[in-house]
Structures are given as structure tokens and as C-alpha cells.
C-alpha positions in Angstrom: -4.0 -25.4 0.9 -2.1 -25.4 4.4 1.2 -24.6 2.5 -0.4 -21.6 0.7 -1.8 -20.1 3.9 1.4 -20.7 5.7 3.3 -19.2 2.9 1.0 -16.0 2.8 1.4 -15.7 6.7 5.2 -15.7 6.2 5.0 -13.0 3.5 2.7 -10.7 5.5 4.8 -11.4 8.6 7.8 -9.9 6.8 5.6 -6.9 5.7 4.7 -6.4 9.3 8.4 -6.2 10.2 9.0 -3.9 7.4 6.2 -1.6 8.7 7.6 -1.7 12.2 11.2 -0.6 10.7 9.4 2.1 9.0 7.8 3.4 12.1 10.9 3.1 14.3 13.5 4.4 11.7 11.2 6.6 9.7 12.1 5.5 6.3 9.8 5.0 3.5 7.7 1.6 3.5 9.2 0.6 0.0 12.7 0.9 1.3 12.1 -1.1 4.5 10.4 -3.9 2.4 13.2 -4.2 0.0 15.7 -4.3 3.0 13.6 -7.0 4.7 13.3 -9.0 1.5 17.1 -8.9 1.2 17.7 -9.9 4.8 14.9 -12.7 4.5 16.9 -14.1 1.4 20.1 -14.4 3.5 18.5 -15.7 6.7 15.6 -18.0 5.4 17.8 -19.2 2.7 20.5 -20.2 5.2 18.0 -21.9 7.4 15.4 -23.3 5.0 16.9 -23.2 1.6 16.9 -20.8 -1.4 13.3 -21.2 -2.1 12.0 -20.6 1.4 9.4 -17.8 0.3 8.6 -19.6 -2.9 8.7 -16.4 -4.9 8.1 -18.2 -8.1 4.8 -19.4 -7.0 2.2 -18.3 -9.6 -0.1 -16.7 -7.0 2.9 -14.8 -5.6 3.7 -13.6 -9.1 0.1 -12.5 -9.6 0.0 -10.5 -6.4 3.4 -9.1 -7.0 2.4 -8.0 -10.5 -0.9 -6.7 -9.5 0.7 -4.5 -6.9 3.1 -2.9 -9.2 0.2 -2.2 -11.7 -1.9 -0.6 -9.1 0.8 1.3 -7.4 1.8 2.6 -10.9 -1.7 3.5 -11.8 -2.0 5.5 -8.4 1.2 7.4 -9.2 -0.3 8.3 -12.7 -3.6 9.3 -11.0 -1.8 11.8 -8.7 -0.6 13.9 -11.7 -2.5 17.2 -12.1 -2.8 18.1 -15.7 -3.0 21.9 -14.8 0.2 21.6 -12.8 1.9 19.6 -15.6 1.1 22.3 -18.0 3.1 24.8 -15.9 6.0 22.5 -15.5 6.1 20.4 -18.6 9.2 21.9 -20.0 11.2 21.1 -16.9 9.6 17.7 -16.4 10.4 16.7 -20.1 13.9 18.1 -19.9 14.8 16.3 -16.6 13.2 13.0 -17.8 15.1 13.0 -21.0 18.4 13.9 -19.5 17.8 11.4 -16.8 17.7 8.8 -19.5 20.2 9.7 -22.2 23.4 10.8 -19.9 23.2 7.5 -17.8 22.5 5.3 -20.8 25.5 6.6 -22.7 27.8 7.0 -19.7 26.9 3.5 -18.1 27.1 1.6 -21.4 30.7 3.3 -21.9 31.9 2.6 -18.5 30.9 -1.1 -18.6 32.3 -1.6 -22.1 35.7 0.2 -21.7 36.4 -0.2 -17.9 34.7 -3.6 -17.0 35.4 -5.2 -20.5 31.8 -6.1 -21.3 31.0 -6.8 -24.9 29.1 -4.1 -27.0 25.6 -5.6 -26.7 25.8 -6.5 -22.9 27.1 -2.7 -22.3 24.2 -1.3 -24.2 21.6 -3.5 -22.1 23.4 -2.4 -18.9 23.0 1.3 -20.2 19.4 0.7 -20.8 18.8 -1.0 -17.3 20.8 1.6 -15.3 19.2 4.6 -17.0 15.8 3.7 -15.7 14.1 5.3 -12.5 11.4 3.9 -10.4 8.0 5.5 -10.3 6.7 3.0 -7.8 9.6 3.9 -5.3 9.6 7.6 -6.0 5.7 7.7 -5.6 5.8 5.8 -2.3 8.6 7.9 -0.8 6.8 11.3 -1.8 3.4 10.0 -0.8 4.6 9.2 2.7 6.6 12.4 3.0 3.5 14.5 1.7 5.1 15.8 -1.5 3.1 13.9 -4.2 0.3 16.3 -4.5 2.7 19.5 -4.5 3.8 21.0 -7.8 7.3 20.0 -7.0 6.3 16.3 -6.5 4.2 16.4 -9.6 7.1 17.6 -11.6 9.3 14.7 -10.2 6.7 12.1 -11.1 6.3 13.5 -14.6 10.1 13.3 -15.2 10.1 9.7 -14.0 7.3 8.8 -16.5 9.3 10.5 -19.3 12.5 8.6 -18.3 10.8 5.2 -18.2 8.9 5.7 -21.3 12.2 6.5 -23.1 13.7 3.5 -21.6 11.0 1.2 -22.9 11.4 2.8 -26.4 15.1 2.3 -26.4 14.8 -1.3 -25.2 12.5 -2.0 -27.9 14.5 -0.3 -30.7 17.8 -1.9 -29.8 17.0 -5.4 -28.6 13.3 -6.1 -29.7 12.4 -4.3 -32.8 8.9 -3.1 -33.1 6.4 -5.7 -34.4 2.8 -5.9 -35.3 2.3 -6.7 -31.5 3.6 -3.3 -30.6 1.0 -1.7 -32.8 -1.8 -3.7 -31.4 -0.6 -2.8 -27.9 -0.8 0.9 -28.7 -4.2 0.6 -30.3 -5.5 -1.4 -27.4 -4.1 1.0 -24.7 -5.5 4.0 -26.6 -9.0 2.2 -26.7 -9.0 1.4 -23.2 -7.9 5.0 -22.2 -10.6 6.5 -24.4 -13.2 4.1 -23.1 -12.4 4.8 -19.5 -12.2 8.6 -20.0 -15.7 8.5 -21.6 -17.6 5.9 -19.5 -15.4 5.8 -16.4 -17.2 8.8 -14.7 -20.7 7.5 -15.5 -19.8 4.1 -14.1 -18.5 5.6 -10.9 -21.5 7.9 -10.5 -24.1 5.2 -11.2 -22.5 2.1 -9.4 -19.8 3.8 -7.1 -20.0 3.7 -3.4 -21.9 0.3 -3.1 -20.8 -2.4 -0.8 -20.1 -4.7 -3.9 -17.2 -2.3 -4.9 -18.2 -2.3 -8.5 -16.1 0.5 -9.4 -12.9 -1.0 -7.9 -13.5 -4.3 -9.7 -14.1 -2.5 -12.9 -10.9 -0.4 -12.8 -8.7 -3.4 -11.9 -10.4 -5.3 -14.7 -9.3 -2.8 -17.1 -5.8 -2.4 -15.8 -5.2 -6.1 -15.8 -6.5 -6.3 -19.3 -4.1 -3.5 -20.4 -1.3 -5.3 -18.6 -1.9 -8.5 -20.5 -1.9 -6.7 -23.8 1.6 -5.1 -22.8 3.0 -8.5 -21.8 1.8 -10.1 -25.1 3.6 -7.3 -26.9 6.8 -8.1 -25.0 6.5 -4.9 -23.0 5.8 -4.3 -19.4 2.5 -4.4 -17.7 3.0 -1.2 -15.6 3.5 1.0 -18.5 -0.2 1.2 -19.7 -1.3 1.4 -16.1 0.7 4.6 -15.7 -0.8 6.1 -19.0 -4.3 5.1 -17.8 -3.7 6.8 -14.5 -2.6 10.0 -16.2 -5.8 9.9 -18.4 -8.1 9.4 -15.4 -6.2 11.9 -13.1 -8.7 14.6 -14.0 -11.8 12.5 -13.5 -11.5 9.4 -11.3 -8.2 10.6 -9.7 -10.2 13.4 -8.1 -12.4 11.0 -6.2 -10.3 11.0 -3.1 -12.3 8.6 -1.1 -12.0 6.0 -3.9 -8.3 6.6 -4.4 -7.7 6.3 -0.6 -9.5 3.0 -0.6 -7.6 1.8 -3.5 -4.2 2.9 -1.9 -5.1 1.0 1.2 -5.7 -2.1 -0.7 -2.6 -1.7 -2.7 0.0 -0.8 0.0 -1.4 -3.1 2.7 -1.7 -6.2 0.7 -0.2 -6.2 -2.7 2.9 -4.0 -2.8 4.7 -6.0 0.0 4.9 -8.9 -2.4 6.5 -6.6 -4.9 9.0 -4.9 -2.9 10.0 -7.8 -0.7 10.4 -9.9 -3.9 12.7 -7.2 -5.4 15.0 -7.5 -2.2 14.7 -11.2 -2.2 16.5 -11.2 -5.7 19.7 -9.9 -4.0 22.1 -12.6 -2.9 24.3 -11.2 0.0 26.9 -14.0 -0.2 27.3 -13.2 -3.9 27.7 -9.4 -3.2 30.2 -10.2 -0.5 32.1 -12.5 -2.8 32.4 -10.0 -5.6 31.5 -6.6 -4.4 33.5 -4.8 -7.1 31.2 -5.0 -10.0 28.2 -4.1 -7.8 29.8 -1.1 -6.3 31.1 0.1 -9.7 27.6 -0.2 -11.5 25.9 1.5 -8.5 28.4 4.4 -8.6 28.2 4.6 -12.4 24.4 5.2 -12.3 24.5 7.7 -9.5 27.4 9.6 -10.9 25.9 9.7 -14.4 22.5 10.7 -13.0 24.1 13.5 -11.1 26.0 14.7 -14.1 22.8 14.7 -16.2 20.0 15.7 -13.8 21.5 18.1 -11.3 22.5 20.9 -13.8 19.1 20.7 -15.4 17.2 21.1 -12.1 19.5 24.1 -11.2 19.0 25.6 -14.7 15.1 25.6 -13.9 15.7 27.5 -10.7 15.7 24.6 -8.2 17.6 25.6 -4.9 20.5 23.3 -4.3 18.8 21.1 -1.7 15.8 20.6 -3.9 18.0 19.9 -6.9 19.9 17.3 -5.0 16.7 15.6 -3.7 15.3 15.5 -7.2 18.7 14.1 -8.5 18.7 11.2 -5.9 15.0 10.3 -6.5 15.7 10.1 -10.2 18.7 7.9 -9.4 16.3 5.2 -8.1 15.6 2.0 -10.1 13.5 -1.1 -9.8 10.8 -2.1 -12.0 12.1 -1.4 -15.6 15.6 -1.9 -14.6 15.1 -5.4 -13.3 12.7 -6.1 -16.4 15.5 -5.1 -18.8 18.1 -7.2 -16.8 15.8 -10.2 -17.2 15.0 -9.6 -20.7 18.9 -9.6 -21.4 19.3 -12.8 -19.5 16.5 -14.7 -21.2 17.7 -13.4 -24.6 21.3 -14.5 -23.9 22.7 -11.0 -24.0 24.1 -11.1 -20.7 25.2 -14.1 -18.6 24.2 -14.9 -15.0 27.2 -13.3 -13.4 26.5 -10.1 -15.2 22.8 -10.4 -14.3 23.5 -10.8 -10.7 25.7 -7.7 -10.5 23.4 -5.8 -12.4 20.1 -6.7 -10.5 22.1 -6.1 -7.3 23.1 -2.6 -8.3 19.5 -1.9 -9.5 18.2 -3.0 -6.2 20.8 -0.9 -4.5 19.6 2.2 -6.3 16.2 1.6 -4.8 17.6 1.8 -1.4 20.8 4.0 -1.3 19.6 7.2 -3.0 16.3 7.3 -1.4 17.8 6.8 2.1 20.4 9.6 1.5 17.6 11.8 0.0 15.1 11.1 2.8 17.6 11.7 5.7 19.8 14.6 4.3 18.0 16.4 1.5 14.2 16.3 2.1 12.9 19.7 1.3 10.8 20.1 4.4 9.8 23.8 3.6 7.6 22.1 0.9 5.9 19.8 3.4 2.5 20.6 5.0 3.5 22.2 8.2 0.8 21.0 10.6 1.5 19.5 14.0 -0.7 17.6 16.5 -0.7 18.9 20.0 -0.9 16.6 23.1 -4.5 17.4 23.4 -5.2 16.0 20.0 -5.9 19.4 18.4 -4.2 20.5 15.2 -1.9 23.5 15.5 0.0 25.6 12.9 3.6 24.5 13.1 5.0 27.3 11.0 3.9 30.7 9.6 3.2 29.4 6.2 1.3 26.2 6.1 1.1 24.4 2.8 -2.3 22.8 2.1 -3.0 20.1 -0.6 -6.8 20.0 -0.2 -8.9 22.9 1.3 -12.6 22.7 1.9 -15.0 25.7 2.1 -18.5 25.6 3.4 -20.9 28.2 2.0 -24.5 29.1 2.9 -24.7 32.1 0.6 -24.3 34.7 3.4 -21.8 37.7 3.3 -19.5 36.2 5.8 -19.3 32.9 3.7 -18.2 34.8 0.6 -15.6 36.6 2.7 -14.4 33.1 3.9 -14.4 32.0 0.1 -12.1 34.8 -0.7 -9.6 33.7 1.9 -9.9 30.1 0.7 -9.3 31.1 -2.9 -6.3 33.1 -1.9 -4.8 30.2 0.1 -5.6 27.8 -2.7 -4.0 29.9 -5.3 -0.9 30.5 -3.1 -0.4 26.6 -2.4 -1.7 25.2 -5.7 -4.3 23.5 -3.6 -7.4 21.5 -4.6 -10.4 23.7 -3.4 -13.8 22.2 -2.7 -17.0 23.9 -1.7 -19.7 22.5 0.3 -23.0 24.0 -0.6 -25.3 24.2 2.5 -29.1 24.3 2.0 -32.1 23.0 4.0 -33.1 19.5 3.5 -35.3 18.8 0.5 -33.4 21.5 -1.6 -29.8 20.4 -1.5 -30.9 16.7 -1.6 -31.4 17.2 -5.2 -27.9 18.4 -5.9 -25.3 15.8 -6.2 -21.5 16.1 -5.9 -20.0 17.8 -8.8 -23.3 19.3 -10.1 -23.4 22.5 -12.0 -25.2 25.4 -10.3 -26.7 26.2 -13.7 -28.9 23.0 -13.7 -31.8 24.7 -11.7 -31.9 21.6 -9.2 -32.1 23.8 -6.1 -33.5 27.0 -4.9 -32.9 30.3 -6.7 -30.8 31.6 -3.8 -28.9 28.3 -3.6 -28.1 28.5 -7.4 -27.2 32.1 -7.1 -24.7 31.4 -4.3 -23.0 28.7 -6.3 -22.9 30.8 -9.5 -21.3 33.6 -7.7 -18.7 31.2 -6.0 -17.7 29.7 -9.4 -17.4 33.3 -10.9 -15.1 34.1 -8.0 -13.0 31.0 -8.6 -12.8 31.5 -12.3 -11.6 35.1 -11.9 -8.8 34.0 -9.5 -7.8 30.9 -11.8 -9.0 28.3 -9.4 -10.8 25.2 -10.1 -13.8 24.6 -7.8 -15.3 21.4 -7.0 -18.8 21.3 -5.4 -20.4 19.1 -2.8 -23.9 19.3 -0.9 -25.2 18.4 2.5 -28.8 17.8 3.5 -30.3 17.2 6.8 -27.5 18.1 9.3 -25.2 20.7 7.8 -22.6 20.8 10.6 -22.0 17.0 10.8 -22.3 16.8 7.0 -19.5 19.4 6.5 -17.3 17.6 9.1 -18.1 14.2 7.3 -17.1 15.6 3.8 -13.8 17.1 5.2 -12.9 13.7 6.7 -13.7 11.8 3.5 -11.6 14.3 1.4 -8.9 14.3 3.9 -9.1 18.1 3.8 -6.0 19.8 5.4 -8.0 23.0 6.1 -11.6 23.9 6.5 -12.5 27.7 5.8 -15.8 28.7 7.0 -17.6 32.2 7.7 -19.1 33.2 11.1 -22.6 34.3 10.4 -23.8 37.1 12.8 -26.3 36.3 15.2 -27.9 38.0 18.3 -25.9 37.5 21.5 -28.8 35.9 23.0 -29.0 33.2 20.2 -25.3 32.7 20.5 -25.6 32.0 24.3 -28.7 29.8 24.0 -28.2 27.8 20.9 -24.6 28.4 20.0 -22.9 29.2 16.5 -22.7 26.8 13.6 -19.1 27.8 13.2 -18.2 26.7 16.7 -20.2 23.3 16.2 -18.3 22.6 13.1 -14.9 23.5 14.7 -15.7 20.9 17.4 -16.8 18.2 15.0 -14.0 18.6 12.4 -10.8 16.7 12.6 -8.8 19.1 10.5 -7.7 22.7 11.2 -10.6 25.2 10.9 -10.3 28.8 9.9 -13.2 30.8 10.9 -13.5 34.2 8.9 -15.6 37.0 10.5 
């Protein structure tokens, strides 16, 4: 037991070092963890032997695999079905081009220029055609792009690329069998069941100290992963599909997603990314850098030839097109899996495997560093700054908001504020939430997400919600409802914090001057309590 605890301490110590590098150098956490894993392999391997981190330990493998599964699920859960419908042609076109051009180009390059046999060349083409949803999602989440329309398009394209990669790997090297059929049926059954009973499970058992909903979801994801491994596929593939299916229901529970993200990134994904870097042997790269550089350049060049023109065709500016191309040039999960599959099946030898894996790990680092430093589309980021006093200030003329919260008490000023909130939500493709404010005893019967047509509150209250939803439908904006009971001002501030709202829009109810002087206004109290920017509409 002492050995396990000491080993766990060593792993998390490396994760802490990676976090410090992220803070100091301002690069994504995934990249710093890959870099730390690579350096740890060299330093610890020299001092303590090649198995200093014991990456082959079963519990390390479990944490590593679970981290990849949950991170891929979170990436799928970030997808917005409505936004995907707007950009599906672009996402599919980029995703398919991102696979086919590198697949053909890298296979031809390794066969004719490096002299690899036909089958190893095909395997190299498959491994280098992949992208990394885990890396791309982590990079965009930390940059603030994952919930934008632009970020959603990139994530969708990554999924299309990796799905095509898995299909190609199966058709060329592992022909479809009955196991594949049972995998598809099992994943379909899990997705259908979760889509149907998932919201009820979260509503009935969610928010309890036992974290039943978290255990239930992880149970389903691990079960689907076991089915995928049994069918000679990859455990992260069904988790991404499940995340996409649940994006419209469970994925909108921002408090739950935030808790799950904290668990995943703080404890599990360090084992995944540090292990990826630990596979790279610096002495082997120094001894024979030619093959590594050739494979790395082959992937980045073919990705550029394929992806960049397509993004430009769909109207992306030069900087955004370059950023998209670089993110689609990443590789980690499916690339290393394809390489390991080729080694275990005798398709490639150890030298080819080492060069291929090192190149794939390099694509998790090189393109993303270049993209983050030189081509980050800052004009698409939320433009909010924090002043020295701690108050949020607008950092630009046109802030971009991912989540907007509006508080409505049914007054005329509240509906003027709703009009502003709808306009901002439509302009920014934001999630719009409304907090319905009613006296205790009435709103207490209205639960989050309840329909105003249920008759569970006063007629005035129901009428206000009906009018709000009619205004939202007219503007084509989806409206999600919440309620507060005893203390409206504190309740509104708490909901804004739990949703991680980037803007709170409220109306200023007219009161007599003596009342404002003696009691103060609700708008001012909310402004003082809220931790996000507050827009008060008169």
C-alpha cells in the first residue's frame, strides 16, 4: 500500500508541476502535462530506471482510461444540437477532408519516401490522419471557445475525423465481425436509455450528497467502454456519442457538468496526458530524429493542404482558418491506439512504432502551441476583464457572452430587460436562462425547467412566464426557466453563480424616491451580490 500511495503522490506531483507551467507560461494544461511526462521519462528514467512511474500498473491504466472516457464525454456534451444544425455542412466537410487527405498523403509518403511496406504505410496513414478531441476540447475550454459556434464546429469536425479513422482502421486491418454489431447495438441501447431515463434520474436523485447521478453516468460510460474494447474498438468512441446524445438534456445542467469537469481534470486526465508524454523516449528521438521529423511534417503539411482550403471556402478569415487547421492537426488518443494495434498485430516493428508514436505525441504539442501563441482568434473570446477592485468591467465594445441570465418579476421594466437579453443572446448565440421571481409559497412549487402552462403558480406568475416564452420563440431563442423563493436577490445571485453566468440582465422597477432612500432598490442589491457583470435596464 505504501508503494501505491507513494506512486500516486509522484503522479500528482508531476500534475502540480504541469499546472504551474500552465499558469506561468499560459499554455493549455494538456500540453504542459504531455511535456512534463516527456521530461519525466528522461529524468526519472535516468535516475530510477525506465519504469519509475509504473505506467503499466493496472490502477494507473484504469485512471488513465477513465480520464480519457470522461473528458471525451464532456467534449461531446458541449455540442449544441441547434448550433450543429447551422454548421453541419462545414463540420462534415472539414472532418472528412481532415481524414482523407492526410490518410492518403502520409501513406504515400512513408511508402515511397521512407521505404515502408504497403501495410505499415497504410497503418501510418490511419494513425496520422487522426485528431485529438481530448486535446482540442481542453485547449478550447481553457481559451473560452468551447461554447462558441466556432468552437462547436471544430469539435464536430474532430468527431467526424476520428469516427472515419475508426471505420477505416476496422475495414482495412480488423474486418467487421459480430462483435462490432453487438457493440453498435449496445451503444444504441445505452444512448436510448440515457436519453429517456437520464433526465428523470437526475431530477429525482440529483443534488444529493451521495452524488448518485455522477455514479450513474460513470457506470454507463464505463459499461459502454467495456463493450467497445470487447469489440476491438476504443472505449472513448461510445463516450463521445453518449455525450452528444445527452448534450440537450444532462449537458445543460451546468452545475453537474462543472463538478464532473473538476473531478476529471484535477484527478483523472493528468494520468492520461502524462502517460502520453511518458511514451516518448528523448534518447531515441535524439538518436534518430529524421523519421520523427518526417512523420510530424507529413501530418501537418497534409492537414494544411486538406483543411485550410475548406475552412476558407466556408468563409473563415485567414487567422481563424489557420487556427482550425492547427487544432485539426493534433493527435493523441486514436493515433496511439492505431499505432499500438499495428505493433501488437505485427504490422509495424518497434522502430516504426517508436517513430510513429513520437510523431503523434509531437502533434499534441507542436500545432497547439503554435495555434495558442500566434493564431488564437481573440476576437471570439469573452471580452471581460477584472479590475483591481475585483469588479468586472467590459474590456471591449462588443462583449461575447456564453451564458446570459435574466431575472423577471412580471413588471414592465423586467420585460424591457428581457428584450435586451434576447437581443444579446441572439447576437452571441448564447444560452439564455430566466429566473422567475415570485413570493415564497408560490414559486416554491415551480421547479427548474417547469413549463409555465402547468398552473403550478399564481396566474400573474404563469402569465409572465408565458409572455417571456412567447417573446423568446418569436426571436428564435431557447429559454430555460428557474425559480427563487424566500430571498429573491440572494437567490438570483446564487443561480447566476451556479450557472457561471457571464451576464445578468435585470430591470429596474420604479419606486418612490423615499422608498429608494429608505429601503434601496432590488436592482442595486442584486448588483452588489452578483459576482458577474450586471446590466440594469430602466
